C-alpha positions in Angstrom: -22.2 13.6 -7.1 -19.5 14.6 -8.3 -16.0 13.2 -6.8 -12.5 14.8 -7.2 -9.9 12.3 -6.6 -6.4 12.9 -6.2 -3.7 10.2 -5.8 -0.4 10.4 -7.9 -0.7 6.7 -8.2 -3.3 4.5 -9.9 -4.5 1.7 -12.2 -2.7 0.4 -14.2 0.2 0.7 -11.2 -0.1 -2.3 -8.3 1.3 -0.5 -5.3 -1.0 0.0 -2.0 -2.4 3.5 -3.0 -3.1 2.6 -6.4 -5.3 -0.4 -5.7 -7.1 1.3 -3.2 -8.1 4.3 -5.1 -9.1 2.3 -8.4 -11.0 0.0 -6.3 -12.9 2.4 -4.3 -13.7 4.6 -7.4 -15.2 1.5 -9.2 -17.6 1.0 -6.4 -18.4 4.8 -6.6 -19.4 5.2 -10.2 -21.3 2.3 -9.6 -23.2 3.7 -6.9 -24.0 6.6 -9.3 -21.4 9.2 -8.7 -19.1 10.9 -11.6 -15.4 10.2 -10.6 -13.1 11.9 -11.7 -9.4 10.7 -10.6 -6.8 13.3 -10.8 -3.1 11.5 -11.5 0.1 10.7 -13.2 1.3 8.6 -15.8 1.9 5.4 -14.9 5.5 4.7 -13.5 5.9 3.5 -10.3 8.6 2.1 -8.8 10.8 2.3 -12.3 10.0 6.2 -12.8 9.1 5.1 -16.9 5.9 5.6 -18.7 3.9 1.8 -18.7 3.3 1.0 -22.0 0.8 3.0 -24.1 1.6 5.9 -22.1 3.7 9.0 -23.1 4.5 11.7 -20.2 2.5 14.4 -21.5 0.9 17.7 -20.3 -2.3 16.3 -19.9 -4.2 13.0 -21.7 -7.6 11.7 -20.5 -9.2 8.1 -20.4 -12.1 5.8 -19.0 -11.5 3.3 -17.1 -14.6 1.2 -15.6 -16.8 4.3 -15.3 -13.9 6.5 -13.8 -12.8 9.5 -15.9 -9.2 9.5 -15.5 -7.3 12.8 -16.0 -3.4 12.0 -16.5 -1.0 14.8 -15.6 2.9 15.5 -16.6 5.3 15.1 -13.5 9.2 14.4 -12.9 9.8 10.9 -13.2 11.9 9.5 -10.8 12.7 5.6 -10.0 11.8 4.6 -6.6 14.9 5.1 -4.6 16.3 8.6 -4.5 14.5 10.6 -2.0 14.8 14.3 -4.0 13.9 13.1 -7.0 11.2 11.6 -5.5 10.6 14.7 -3.8 10.8 16.8 -6.6 8.5 14.1 -8.6 5.8 14.2 -5.7 6.2 18.0 -6.1 5.8 18.3 -9.6 2.7 16.1 -9.5 0.9 18.7 -6.9 1.7 21.5 -8.9 -0.1 20.2 -11.9 -2.9 18.7 -10.0 -3.9 22.5 -8.7 -3.2 23.6 -12.1 -5.5 21.3 -13.9 -7.8 20.6 -11.1 -9.0 24.5 -10.7 -11.2 23.9 -14.1 -12.9 20.5 -13.1 -16.5 21.1 -11.4 -16.9 18.8 -8.0 -18.9 18.5 -5.0 -16.0 17.7 -3.0 -12.3 16.9 -3.4 -10.1 13.8 -2.1 -6.8 13.6 -1.7 -4.7 11.1 -0.2 -1.4 10.7 1.7 1.2 9.9 1.8 2.9 11.5 0.6 1.7 15.2 1.8 2.1 17.1 -1.4 -0.9 15.4 -2.7 -3.0 16.4 0.3 -1.6 20.0 -0.1 -3.0 19.9 -3.4 -6.1 18.8 -2.0 -6.5 21.7 0.2 -5.0 24.8 -2.4 -7.8 23.0 -4.7 -10.4 23.4 -1.7 -9.6 27.1 -1.5 -9.5 27.8 -4.7 -13.3 25.9 -5.9 -14.7 26.6 -2.4 -15.4 22.7 -1.6 -15.4 20.8 0.9 -12.2 18.4 1.0 -11.4 15.0 2.5 -7.7 14.3 3.7 -7.0 10.4 3.5 -4.4 9.4 5.3 -2.8 6.5 4.6 0.5 6.6 6.5 1.3 9.0 9.0 4.0 11.8 8.1 6.5 12.7 8.8 6.7 9.8 11.8 7.1 7.1 9.2 10.1 8.6 6.8 11.6 9.7 9.8 11.5 5.9 11.0 13.4 4.6 8.0 16.0 7.2 8.3 14.9 9.1 4.9 14.9 12.1 6.8 17.2 13.1 9.7 17.3 16.9 9.6 15.1 17.4 12.8 14.2 21.3 11.1 12.9 19.6 8.4 10.8 17.1 10.0 9.5 19.7 12.3 8.6 21.9 9.5 6.9 18.7 7.9 4.8 18.1 11.2 3.8 21.9 10.8 2.5 21.4 7.7 0.6 18.2 8.5 -1.3 19.8 11.4 -2.5 22.7 9.4 -3.7 20.3 6.8 -5.5 17.7 9.8 -7.0 21.3 10.8 -8.2 22.3 7.2 -9.9 19.4 6.4 -13.6 18.7 6.2 -13.4 15.4 6.8 -9.9 12.7 7.7 -10.1 8.9 6.7 -7.5 7.2 8.0 -6.8 3.4 7.6 -6.3 2.0 11.0 -7.6 2.6 14.5 -4.1 3.6 16.0 -3.7 6.5 13.3 -7.0 7.6 14.7 -5.4 8.0 18.3 -2.4 9.3 16.5 -4.4 12.2 15.4 -6.5 12.8 18.1 -3.5 13.1 20.1 -2.2 15.6 18.3 -5.5 17.9 19.1 -7.6 16.8 15.8 -11.4 17.2 16.6 -12.4 13.2 16.8 -15.5 13.3 15.0 -14.1 14.5 11.6 -11.7 11.3 12.1 -13.1 8.3 10.3 -11.6 4.9 10.2 -11.7 2.8 6.6 -9.5 -0.1 6.5 -7.7 -1.7 3.5 -9.3 -4.6 2.1 -9.5 -6.4 -0.8 -11.6 -7.3 -3.8 -13.0 -10.9 -3.3 -14.0 -10.9 -6.6 -10.3 -11.2 -8.4 -8.7 -12.6 -5.1 -10.2 -16.3 -5.2 -8.2 -19.6 -4.2 -7.2 -21.8 -6.8 -5.4 -24.4 -8.4 -1.3 -23.8 -8.4 -0.5 -22.5 -11.7 1.7 -25.9 -12.7 3.7 -24.2 -15.4 4.7 -21.4 -13.3 5.9 -23.7 -10.7 8.1 -25.4 -12.8 9.7 -22.6 -14.9 10.9 -21.3 -11.4 11.7 -25.1 -10.3 9.5 -24.9 -7.4 8.2 -28.4 -7.6 7.6 -29.9 -4.3 9.1 -26.6 -2.7 7.2 -24.8 0.4 7.0 -21.5 -1.2 7.4 -18.5 0.9 6.8 -15.3 -1.0 7.1 -11.9 -0.5 5.1 -9.2 -2.6 5.6 -5.7 -3.2 8.0 -3.0 -2.3 11.7 -3.5 -1.7 12.2 -0.1 0.4 13.6 1.4 3.4 10.7 0.3 5.7 10.4 -3.3 4.8 13.6 -4.9 6.8 14.4 -7.7 3.8 18.2 -7.1 4.4 17.4 -8.8 7.8 15.4 -11.5 6.1 18.0 -12.7 4.2 20.3 -12.9 7.0 17.6 -15.0 8.6 17.2 -17.1 5.7 20.9 -17.7 5.6 20.8 -19.6 8.8 17.7 -21.6 8.2 18.4 -25.1 7.8 15.0 -26.2 6.4 14.7 -28.9 3.4 12.5 -28.0 0.6 11.8 -24.2 1.1 12.3 -21.6 -1.2 12.1 -17.8 -0.8 10.4 -15.9 -3.9 10.6 -11.9 -3.7 8.2 -10.2 -6.3 8.8 -6.6 -6.6 10.9 -3.5 -7.0 12.2 -0.6 -4.7 14.7 1.4 -3.4 16.4 -1.6 -1.5 16.2 -4.1 -4.5 20.2 -3.7 -6.5 21.2 -4.1 -2.3 19.1 -7.0 -1.9 20.1 -9.0 -5.0 23.6 -8.0 -4.2 23.3 -9.0 -0.3 21.6 -12.8 -2.1 24.9 -13.2 -3.8 27.2 -12.3 -0.8 25.4 -14.4 1.3 25.8 -17.8 -1.2 22.0 -18.0 -0.7 20.4 -20.7 -3.4 17.1 -20.7 -2.0 16.1 -17.4 -2.8 14.4 -16.1 -6.1 14.6 -12.2 -7.3 11.9 -11.2 -9.4 11.2 -7.8 -10.7 7.4 -6.6 -10.4 4.6 -8.4 -12.3 1.3 -7.0 -13.3 -2.2 -7.1 -11.3 -3.5 -10.0 -13.6 0.1 -11.9 -13.2 0.3 -11.9 -9.5 -2.8 -13.9 -8.6 -0.4 -16.8 -10.7 2.4 -15.9 -8.1 -0.5 -16.1 -5.4 -1.5 -19.3 -5.8 1.7 -21.3 -5.8 2.3 -19.6 -2.9 1.8 -21.6 0.8 3.2 -18.8 3.3 3.0 -15.1 2.8 6.2 -13.1 4.2 4.4 -9.6 5.5 7.2 -7.4 7.3 8.6 -4.0 8.6 11.5 -2.9 10.5 11.1 -2.9 14.3 9.9 0.7 14.8 7.0 2.0 17.5 6.1 3.9 14.5 5.0 0.8 12.4 2.7 -0.6 15.2 -0.2 1.3 14.0 -0.1 0.2 10.8 -2.1 -2.4 8.9 0.1 -3.5 5.4 -2.4 -4.2 3.0 -1.0 -7.0 1.6 -2.3 -8.8 4.4 -6.1 -8.3 3.0 -4.9 -10.1 -0.3 -3.0 -13.1 0.7 -5.8 -14.0 3.2 -8.4 -14.1 0.6 -6.1 -16.4 -1.3 -6.3 -18.6 1.9 -2.5 -18.2 2.5 -1.5 -17.9 5.7 0.4 -14.8 6.9 4.0 -15.2 8.4 4.0 -11.2 10.1 7.1 -9.6 11.2 5.0 -6.0 12.0 3.9 -5.6 15.5 1.1 -3.9 17.4 -2.5 -3.6 15.1 -1.6 -5.7 12.2 -0.5 -8.5 14.6 -3.5 -8.5 16.5 -5.7 -8.5 13.5 -3.7 -11.9 12.4 -3.8 -13.6 15.7 -7.5 -12.5 16.3 -8.5 -14.3 12.8 -5.8 -17.5 13.5 -4.6 -16.6 10.0 -0.8 -17.1 10.5 1.8 -16.8 12.8 3.6 -13.2 14.0 7.7 -12.8 14.8 9.3 -9.9 16.3 10.6 -7.8 13.7 14.3 -8.2 13.1 14.5 -11.3 15.4 16.3 -14.0 14.1 15.3 -16.5 16.5 11.5 -16.2 16.7 11.5 -15.9 12.9 12.8 -18.9 12.5 10.6 -20.3 15.4 7.2 -19.2 14.1 8.4 -20.1 10.0 8.8 -23.7 11.4 5.6 -23.4 13.5 3.4 -22.4 10.1 5.4 -24.8 7.9 3.8 -27.5 10.1 0.6 -26.2 10.5 -0.1 -24.2 7.5 -3.4 -25.9 6.2 -5.0 -25.3 10.0 -4.9 -21.6 8.8 -7.2 -21.3 5.7 -10.2 -20.9 7.8 -9.2 -18.0 9.5 -8.0 -16.4 6.5 -11.0 -16.8 4.7 -12.5 -15.4 7.4 -10.8 -11.9 7.9 -10.9 -11.7 4.0 -14.2 -11.6 4.1 -14.9 -9.3 6.8 -12.5 -6.6 5.1 -14.3 -6.9 1.5 -13.4 -4.0 -0.5 -17.1 -3.2 -1.7 -18.2 -3.3 2.2 -15.2 -0.6 3.0 -16.2 1.9 0.0 -19.3 2.0 0.7 -18.3 3.1 4.7 -16.3 5.9 3.0 -18.9 6.9 0.5 -21.0 7.6 3.2 -18.4 9.6 4.4 -17.9 11.6 1.4 -22.4 12.1 1.4 -21.8 13.6 4.7 -19.0 15.7 4.2 -20.7 17.4 1.7 -24.0 17.9 3.2 -21.6 19.4 6.1 
């Protein structure tokens, strides 16, 4: 079986789409499939090629049994909407141009953004092969929720394209049950929607002793470390967290923010403006390095802005923290909160509610050792190998028609 997977992010990038695609593709290759990932030059989130890569027209490499074809794209830092849109569009054009000459049995295109999905749809027509649309976020609702696009005409046009893509896809894979209900409400045929949630590679995320050298380097000895890992973007509401931290009166607590994004410069400036001395801001680190930072973390912060759209989201970082036995302080309502509460893997506060944030933080500090069993149980139930197998079955069914 030959699988062509379209994703504009891929290893060695470390964001959610890159991780999910890489880990699934590794397993599919081990199952005997010929997997080709058509992607861009790794550059997220700073818009600059990673060391060892150049933004060339086309280049190939093989990574753990996966054939990776990288194409030229217009690169932009993850902060300017129009430039990022050009980035997405250039990838879609190049994916179609190169992909039309690749022999495959099926095409999978992951979204957001929708340009990747549009490329999958076009290639399906050109190659006369079925295609699966993987929906990791509901566009354009998510970009509307954070104010990235306010023009109603643009939003209506994107909704029109969204529905056309859902209709044309042979199968649709969504990452939450709430997403499935959302699509059904938009008249998508229920039988072609499959839920394959995010998860964690348990062979890589293994609890262990803290990296004492790293703790010493960061001045975190004898500190309770609350860490946020990932994109510092418009959707995450990290400015609220900084404002809430200003009013905390908890000795020996330190907040660690690791990552980059559209809001990073603003957050660094806000930290200085508020005079916060219990905040450490660091840039993104590699997938290998992140394990060391997780090992010095006592509490994992996972948050989004308060918006009904985000009630259907389950941030992938929940699973990685859970696998390390780290309790989650969650500022996301809906399906994510239900997951944390059902496994007793942390505490949930009302997003952007300062009083509730402080109460739940104190609660989790006092009882943080009591959450470990729940965290590990959650991670085991969302083992990436099981989820990759589930999606593989969807691929086989879709090819058979």
